[in-house]
RONU-421966 format. One record per residue (C-alpha): z, y, x; residue in three letters. Coordinates in pm, 1 decimal. Layout:
<sites>
{Z: Z, Y: Y, X: X, r: ALA}
...
</sites>
This chain:
<sites>
{Z: 1081.0, Y: -8621.7, X: -3664.6, r: MET}
{Z: 853.0, Y: -8527.4, X: -3940.8, r: ASN}
{Z: 487.7, Y: -8577.9, X: -3844.7, r: GLY}
{Z: 408.7, Y: -8255.6, X: -4023.3, r: ASN}
{Z: 642.7, Y: -8056.6, X: -3797.3, r: ASP}
{Z: 443.5, Y: -7765.1, X: -3657.4, r: PRO}
{Z: 602.5, Y: -7806.5, X: -3312.7, r: GLU}
{Z: 443.6, Y: -8153.4, X: -3283.1, r: ASN}
{Z: 96.5, Y: -8038.5, X: -3381.7, r: SER}
{Z: -181.5, Y: -8053.2, X: -3120.6, r: THR}
{Z: -232.0, Y: -7673.5, X: -3094.1, r: PRO}
{Z: 140.2, Y: -7618.7, X: -3052.3, r: SER}
{Z: 168.8, Y: -7877.2, X: -2777.2, r: ARG}
{Z: -120.9, Y: -7712.8, X: -2587.7, r: GLY}
{Z: 34.7, Y: -7369.1, X: -2614.4, r: LEU}
{Z: 366.2, Y: -7495.9, X: -2482.1, r: ARG}
{Z: 196.7, Y: -7665.3, X: -2185.9, r: ARG}
{Z: 17.5, Y: -7336.2, X: -2097.6, r: TRP}
{Z: 343.6, Y: -7138.9, X: -2120.3, r: ALA}
{Z: 529.1, Y: -7390.7, X: -1902.2, r: ASP}
{Z: 250.9, Y: -7373.9, X: -1641.1, r: HIS}
{Z: 259.1, Y: -6994.3, X: -1633.6, r: ALA}
{Z: 636.3, Y: -6992.5, X: -1599.0, r: LEU}
{Z: 615.8, Y: -7236.7, X: -1307.6, r: GLU}
{Z: 366.3, Y: -7006.9, X: -1131.3, r: LEU}
{Z: 596.9, Y: -6713.4, X: -1175.7, r: LEU}
{Z: 882.7, Y: -6908.8, X: -1025.4, r: ARG}
{Z: 673.8, Y: -7002.4, X: -717.8, r: ARG}
{Z: 541.1, Y: -6644.9, X: -652.6, r: THR}
{Z: 772.9, Y: -6441.2, X: -418.7, r: PRO}
{Z: 904.3, Y: -6123.0, X: -581.7, r: PRO}
{Z: 774.9, Y: -5919.2, X: -285.4, r: LEU}
{Z: 417.7, Y: -5999.3, X: -378.8, r: VAL}
{Z: 461.7, Y: -5834.0, X: -715.9, r: PHE}
{Z: 631.1, Y: -5535.0, X: -558.8, r: ALA}
{Z: 347.5, Y: -5488.8, X: -308.5, r: MET}
{Z: 87.9, Y: -5527.8, X: -579.7, r: ALA}
{Z: 253.0, Y: -5262.7, X: -793.4, r: VAL}
{Z: 301.5, Y: -5033.7, X: -493.4, r: LEU}
{Z: -60.1, Y: -5077.9, X: -387.6, r: GLY}
{Z: -182.4, Y: -4988.5, X: -733.6, r: LEU}
{Z: 36.9, Y: -4678.8, X: -733.3, r: GLY}
{Z: -83.6, Y: -4562.2, X: -391.6, r: LEU}
{Z: -444.8, Y: -4610.8, X: -489.7, r: THR}
{Z: -397.5, Y: -4396.2, X: -797.2, r: THR}
{Z: -201.3, Y: -4131.8, X: -607.7, r: ALA}
{Z: -462.9, Y: -4112.6, X: -331.6, r: SER}
{Z: -737.5, Y: -4058.5, X: -582.4, r: ALA}
{Z: -548.3, Y: -3770.7, X: -741.4, r: VAL}
{Z: -459.8, Y: -3615.5, X: -402.5, r: LEU}
{Z: -813.9, Y: -3621.9, X: -267.0, r: VAL}
{Z: -947.6, Y: -3476.2, X: -586.4, r: LYS}
{Z: -692.4, Y: -3195.3, X: -566.4, r: GLY}
{Z: -776.2, Y: -3110.8, X: -205.0, r: ILE}
{Z: -1147.1, Y: -3093.5, X: -269.4, r: ARG}
{Z: -1090.6, Y: -2861.7, X: -559.0, r: LYS}
{Z: -858.4, Y: -2634.8, X: -360.4, r: ALA}
{Z: -1099.1, Y: -2619.2, X: -64.6, r: ASN}
{Z: -1393.1, Y: -2487.6, X: -263.5, r: ASP}
{Z: -1283.2, Y: -2139.0, X: -151.8, r: THR}
{Z: -1043.5, Y: -1991.7, X: 98.5, r: ILE}
{Z: -865.9, Y: -1658.3, X: 47.6, r: SER}
{Z: -746.5, Y: -1445.8, X: 339.2, r: VAL}
{Z: -633.5, Y: -1088.6, X: 400.6, r: THR}
{Z: -810.7, Y: -870.7, X: 654.5, r: GLY}
{Z: -681.7, Y: -544.3, X: 800.6, r: ALA}
{Z: -807.2, Y: -266.0, X: 1023.8, r: SER}
{Z: -606.1, Y: 14.3, X: 1183.7, r: THR}
{Z: -746.0, Y: 314.8, X: 1364.2, r: GLU}
{Z: -607.1, Y: 637.2, X: 1511.3, r: ARG}
{Z: -761.5, Y: 952.1, X: 1363.5, r: ILE}
{Z: -706.8, Y: 1321.9, X: 1431.5, r: ARG}
{Z: -672.6, Y: 1582.8, X: 1159.0, r: SER}
{Z: -952.2, Y: 1837.0, X: 1140.3, r: ASP}
{Z: -801.8, Y: 2088.5, X: 894.8, r: HIS}
{Z: -472.1, Y: 2270.1, X: 851.2, r: ALA}
{Z: -323.7, Y: 2446.6, X: 546.5, r: ASP}
{Z: -15.4, Y: 2659.8, X: 600.2, r: TRP}
{Z: 180.2, Y: 2904.0, X: 386.3, r: THR}
{Z: 452.1, Y: 3155.3, X: 457.3, r: VAL}
{Z: 630.6, Y: 3348.2, X: 183.6, r: GLU}
{Z: 766.5, Y: 3699.3, X: 227.6, r: VAL}
{Z: 1045.0, Y: 3811.8, X: -5.3, r: SER}
{Z: 1251.7, Y: 4124.8, X: -58.3, r: GLN}
{Z: 1541.8, Y: 4196.1, X: -294.1, r: SER}
{Z: 1647.4, Y: 4527.0, X: -448.5, r: GLY}
{Z: 1857.1, Y: 4671.4, X: -731.1, r: PRO}
{Z: 1543.8, Y: 4734.0, X: -938.0, r: THR}
{Z: 1206.0, Y: 4567.4, X: -969.4, r: GLN}
{Z: 1038.1, Y: 4871.3, X: -818.1, r: GLN}
{Z: 1278.8, Y: 4879.6, X: -524.3, r: ALA}
{Z: 1220.5, Y: 4512.6, X: -444.9, r: SER}
{Z: 843.3, Y: 4557.0, X: -457.5, r: TYR}
{Z: 855.5, Y: 4871.5, X: -240.5, r: THR}
{Z: 1070.1, Y: 4694.7, X: 16.0, r: GLY}
{Z: 832.0, Y: 4398.9, X: 19.3, r: LEU}
{Z: 535.0, Y: 4600.1, X: 147.9, r: GLN}
{Z: 651.3, Y: 4670.5, X: 506.6, r: PRO}
{Z: 766.6, Y: 4307.3, X: 539.9, r: ALA}
{Z: 419.2, Y: 4192.6, X: 435.7, r: LEU}
{Z: 253.2, Y: 4429.6, X: 683.4, r: GLU}
{Z: 473.9, Y: 4308.6, X: 968.5, r: ASN}
{Z: 397.7, Y: 3945.3, X: 884.5, r: THR}
{Z: 22.0, Y: 4000.7, X: 858.6, r: THR}
{Z: 17.8, Y: 4192.7, X: 1187.8, r: ALA}
{Z: 211.8, Y: 3918.5, X: 1364.5, r: PHE}
{Z: -26.9, Y: 3649.8, X: 1239.3, r: LEU}
{Z: -336.8, Y: 3842.4, X: 1345.1, r: ARG}
{Z: -199.6, Y: 3915.3, X: 1691.6, r: ILE}
{Z: -101.7, Y: 3547.0, X: 1723.9, r: ALA}
{Z: -461.9, Y: 3444.6, X: 1659.6, r: GLY}
{Z: -510.4, Y: 3401.9, X: 1284.4, r: ILE}
{Z: -853.5, Y: 3532.3, X: 1183.5, r: LYS}
{Z: -886.0, Y: 3762.0, X: 877.6, r: PRO}
{Z: -1108.9, Y: 3508.5, X: 697.4, r: GLU}
{Z: -843.5, Y: 3240.4, X: 749.1, r: GLU}
{Z: -576.7, Y: 3440.4, X: 558.6, r: MET}
{Z: -543.9, Y: 3490.3, X: 186.9, r: GLN}
{Z: -263.9, Y: 3670.7, X: 2.3, r: SER}
{Z: -130.1, Y: 3529.2, X: -319.5, r: GLY}
{Z: -16.6, Y: 3726.7, X: -622.3, r: SER}
{Z: 317.9, Y: 3905.5, X: -620.3, r: VAL}
{Z: 596.0, Y: 3731.5, X: -813.2, r: LYS}
{Z: 902.0, Y: 3917.7, X: -933.8, r: SER}
{Z: 1226.5, Y: 3756.8, X: -1051.6, r: GLU}
{Z: 1533.6, Y: 3908.5, X: -1213.7, r: LYS}
{Z: 1883.1, Y: 3785.2, X: -1127.7, r: GLN}
{Z: 2188.2, Y: 3858.6, X: -1342.9, r: GLU}
{Z: 2535.9, Y: 3857.1, X: -1193.9, r: ASN}
{Z: 2796.2, Y: 3781.7, X: -1464.6, r: ARG}
{Z: 3174.4, Y: 3749.1, X: -1468.1, r: ASP}
{Z: 3251.5, Y: 3373.0, X: -1453.4, r: PRO}
{Z: 3539.3, Y: 3412.9, X: -1703.3, r: ARG}
{Z: 3415.5, Y: 3651.7, X: -1963.9, r: SER}
{Z: 3041.4, Y: 3619.7, X: -1907.4, r: GLY}
{Z: 3019.1, Y: 3996.4, X: -1896.0, r: GLU}
{Z: 2715.5, Y: 4131.2, X: -1706.4, r: LEU}
{Z: 2822.6, Y: 4292.2, X: -1381.5, r: ARG}
{Z: 2488.5, Y: 4395.4, X: -1234.1, r: ASN}
{Z: 2125.6, Y: 4290.8, X: -1197.4, r: THR}
{Z: 1896.2, Y: 4255.4, X: -899.2, r: SER}
{Z: 1529.8, Y: 4181.4, X: -844.4, r: TRP}
{Z: 1342.8, Y: 3975.8, X: -586.0, r: THR}
{Z: 972.3, Y: 4018.7, X: -519.8, r: SER}
{Z: 780.0, Y: 3742.8, X: -336.2, r: ARG}
{Z: 429.8, Y: 3703.8, X: -202.4, r: GLN}
{Z: 264.6, Y: 3411.1, X: -24.2, r: GLU}
{Z: 22.4, Y: 3431.5, X: 265.3, r: ILE}
{Z: -199.8, Y: 3121.6, X: 279.5, r: ARG}
{Z: -368.5, Y: 3018.7, X: 603.4, r: ILE}
{Z: -652.2, Y: 2766.5, X: 612.4, r: SER}
{Z: -830.7, Y: 2669.8, X: 934.5, r: SER}
{Z: -1008.7, Y: 2379.6, X: 1105.8, r: PRO}
{Z: -836.9, Y: 2471.5, X: 1434.0, r: ASP}
{Z: -530.8, Y: 2252.6, X: 1387.8, r: VAL}
{Z: -393.7, Y: 2303.7, X: 1737.3, r: ASP}
{Z: -399.8, Y: 2682.8, X: 1707.2, r: ARG}
{Z: -225.8, Y: 2672.8, X: 1368.4, r: ILE}
{Z: 40.0, Y: 2435.4, X: 1504.0, r: ALA}
{Z: 112.0, Y: 2669.4, X: 1794.9, r: ALA}
{Z: 136.8, Y: 2979.8, X: 1572.3, r: ILE}
{Z: 358.0, Y: 2802.0, X: 1319.1, r: ALA}
{Z: 595.7, Y: 2706.3, X: 1599.3, r: ALA}
{Z: 628.9, Y: 3076.6, X: 1693.0, r: ARG}
{Z: 660.2, Y: 3217.5, X: 1342.0, r: SER}
{Z: 1038.6, Y: 3207.1, X: 1354.4, r: GLY}
{Z: 1018.5, Y: 3519.7, X: 1569.4, r: GLU}
{Z: 953.3, Y: 3718.2, X: 1250.7, r: LEU}
{Z: 1288.5, Y: 3614.3, X: 1110.5, r: ILE}
{Z: 1446.8, Y: 3738.2, X: 1434.1, r: GLY}
{Z: 1279.8, Y: 4074.0, X: 1369.1, r: GLN}
{Z: 1448.8, Y: 4098.2, X: 1028.7, r: GLY}
{Z: 1154.9, Y: 3986.0, X: 809.0, r: VAL}
{Z: 1284.2, Y: 3784.1, X: 509.3, r: PRO}
{Z: 1046.9, Y: 3492.5, X: 543.5, r: LEU}
{Z: 1019.8, Y: 3136.8, X: 411.0, r: THR}
{Z: 816.5, Y: 2924.6, X: 653.6, r: ILE}
{Z: 660.8, Y: 2600.6, X: 528.3, r: ASN}
{Z: 532.3, Y: 2319.2, X: 747.7, r: GLU}
{Z: 155.7, Y: 2311.6, X: 799.1, r: PRO}
{Z: -26.3, Y: 2032.1, X: 615.3, r: ALA}
{Z: -275.2, Y: 1855.1, X: 842.6, r: TYR}
{Z: -555.4, Y: 1660.7, X: 673.6, r: THR}
{Z: -873.1, Y: 1472.0, X: 763.5, r: TYR}
{Z: -1179.2, Y: 1592.3, X: 573.0, r: THR}
{Z: -1408.0, Y: 1297.8, X: 664.2, r: GLN}
{Z: -1185.0, Y: 1042.7, X: 493.4, r: LEU}
{Z: -1446.2, Y: 920.4, X: 241.6, r: ALA}
{Z: -1684.3, Y: 804.0, X: 513.3, r: GLY}
{Z: -1399.8, Y: 667.8, X: 724.8, r: LYS}
{Z: -1281.2, Y: 449.2, X: 438.2, r: ARG}
{Z: -1619.7, Y: 276.9, X: 416.8, r: VAL}
{Z: -1613.4, Y: 207.4, X: 791.3, r: ASP}
{Z: -1253.7, Y: 82.2, X: 778.5, r: MET}
{Z: -1328.4, Y: -155.0, X: 490.4, r: LEU}
{Z: -1620.9, Y: -302.6, X: 683.1, r: ALA}
{Z: -1393.2, Y: -366.4, X: 980.5, r: LYS}
{Z: -1120.5, Y: -514.7, X: 759.2, r: ALA}
{Z: -1377.0, Y: -748.2, X: 602.1, r: THR}
{Z: -1492.1, Y: -861.3, X: 946.8, r: ALA}
{Z: -1129.0, Y: -929.3, X: 1036.4, r: ASP}
{Z: -1088.8, Y: -1137.0, X: 719.3, r: ALA}
{Z: -1401.8, Y: -1339.5, X: 805.0, r: ARG}
{Z: -1265.8, Y: -1413.6, X: 1152.0, r: GLY}
{Z: -935.7, Y: -1534.8, X: 1004.8, r: ARG}
{Z: -1115.7, Y: -1752.2, X: 750.2, r: ALA}
{Z: -1334.1, Y: -1910.5, X: 1019.8, r: ARG}
{Z: -1030.0, Y: -1995.8, X: 1230.6, r: ALA}
{Z: -857.8, Y: -2163.7, X: 936.4, r: ILE}
{Z: -1168.2, Y: -2350.7, X: 819.1, r: ALA}
{Z: -1250.6, Y: -2480.8, X: 1167.8, r: SER}
{Z: -913.0, Y: -2655.3, X: 1183.7, r: GLU}
{Z: -1019.5, Y: -2856.2, X: 879.1, r: ALA}
{Z: -1366.3, Y: -2925.5, X: 1017.1, r: GLY}
{Z: -1532.8, Y: -2699.0, X: 762.1, r: ALA}
{Z: -1736.2, Y: -2379.3, X: 763.1, r: ARG}
{Z: -1715.9, Y: -2068.8, X: 548.6, r: ILE}
{Z: -2001.5, Y: -1941.5, X: 339.1, r: GLY}
{Z: -2063.8, Y: -1641.8, X: 119.4, r: ALA}
{Z: -1795.9, Y: -1406.8, X: -13.0, r: ILE}
{Z: -1697.6, Y: -1499.7, X: -366.8, r: THR}
{Z: -1444.5, Y: -1222.7, X: -429.0, r: ASN}
{Z: -1311.2, Y: -911.6, X: -257.6, r: ALA}
{Z: -1008.1, Y: -706.8, X: -356.2, r: ASP}
{Z: -969.3, Y: -371.0, X: -183.0, r: THR}
{Z: -611.3, Y: -282.1, X: -103.8, r: GLY}
{Z: -444.2, Y: 57.1, X: -72.6, r: ILE}
{Z: -507.5, Y: 281.6, X: 227.3, r: PHE}
{Z: -205.4, Y: 384.8, X: 430.3, r: GLN}
{Z: -231.9, Y: 704.6, X: 636.8, r: ILE}
{Z: 86.5, Y: 739.2, X: 837.9, r: THR}
{Z: 228.8, Y: 905.7, X: 1144.6, r: ALA}
{Z: 129.1, Y: 726.2, X: 1467.3, r: PRO}
{Z: 298.0, Y: 385.6, X: 1509.9, r: ASN}
{Z: 484.5, Y: 425.9, X: 1182.5, r: SER}
{Z: 586.6, Y: 121.2, X: 977.0, r: THR}
{Z: 606.9, Y: 323.9, X: 656.5, r: GLU}
{Z: 412.7, Y: 180.6, X: 361.4, r: THR}
{Z: 386.8, Y: 260.2, X: -6.9, r: SER}
{Z: 271.5, Y: 55.3, X: -302.6, r: GLY}
{Z: 63.3, Y: 347.9, X: -423.0, r: SER}
{Z: -67.0, Y: 438.5, X: -78.2, r: GLY}
{Z: 60.9, Y: 702.2, X: 162.8, r: SER}
{Z: -87.6, Y: 1012.7, X: 322.0, r: TYR}
{Z: 110.6, Y: 1175.8, X: 600.2, r: ASP}
{Z: 30.8, Y: 1548.0, X: 636.9, r: THR}
{Z: 304.1, Y: 1635.9, X: 886.0, r: ARG}
{Z: 132.5, Y: 1512.2, X: 1201.5, r: THR}
{Z: -204.1, Y: 1603.8, X: 1350.3, r: ILE}
{Z: -268.9, Y: 1252.7, X: 1480.8, r: ASP}
{Z: -242.8, Y: 973.9, X: 1224.4, r: LYS}
{Z: -294.4, Y: 600.9, X: 1184.8, r: ASP}
{Z: -517.5, Y: 488.1, X: 899.7, r: ILE}
{Z: -490.9, Y: 126.3, X: 783.2, r: THR}
{Z: -725.9, Y: -48.0, X: 542.2, r: ALA}
{Z: -640.4, Y: -384.5, X: 384.1, r: VAL}
{Z: -872.5, Y: -612.0, X: 187.3, r: ILE}
{Z: -828.2, Y: -955.8, X: 31.0, r: GLY}
{Z: -1142.7, Y: -1170.1, X: 58.4, r: VAL}
{Z: -1230.7, Y: -1516.3, X: -78.2, r: SER}
{Z: -1500.3, Y: -1719.0, X: 100.1, r: PHE}
{Z: -1681.0, Y: -2032.5, X: -15.7, r: ARG}
{Z: -1604.7, Y: -2336.5, X: 200.2, r: VAL}
{Z: -1897.3, Y: -2555.5, X: 305.3, r: GLU}
</sites>
């Protein structure tokens, strides 16, 4: 061999000896050791990421609190409409008057106070009866209408009178009877009270969840008031825009609030 061959130089011989030694070590080391070493490194990294994620998520806890309470309406609004038809506008209006008097008398005798009644304006409508084939006008008629509005805080009395008002129809009075609308006039104050109770419910839920993790809850960091639902008793009806049942005297009011608490 040529003495100038690079493979025979002193640095080259040393490098080859180091490579052969490293290869021999690799041959002697069981493959499982490398697998465990790699796995251990991976688990260590994964654990660090997981713990970091949990701590970040547990800075706050968000829960939903709710409160439901039975309330009773304290005001009723009710309307009945008297109508009368005739061949002319004047005839319909003239015929309307005795029907109005009969209706007003019935309501007063039934227990409606004069200050609880208010008459609306008279409305008059013209109807044309035409031949379906030729469109030729056969005759005309007029209908006059007038509403009587009743407003009272005595919801039970109004409910009882409304249930009897069909007697007027039996007497020949052309009457349209609407359902009374029952409302609760103290709703603004009740909402504040209901929200306080819903918040207390949310705090109780948050404490129960935090205690399972050995933590405590601190101050409120965010609160999102939900929509109030006022429904018939024991109803499951809900609406995304909120609901307000006016058909029943007794109602259920439900307040919902989403609350975030700091975790300590």
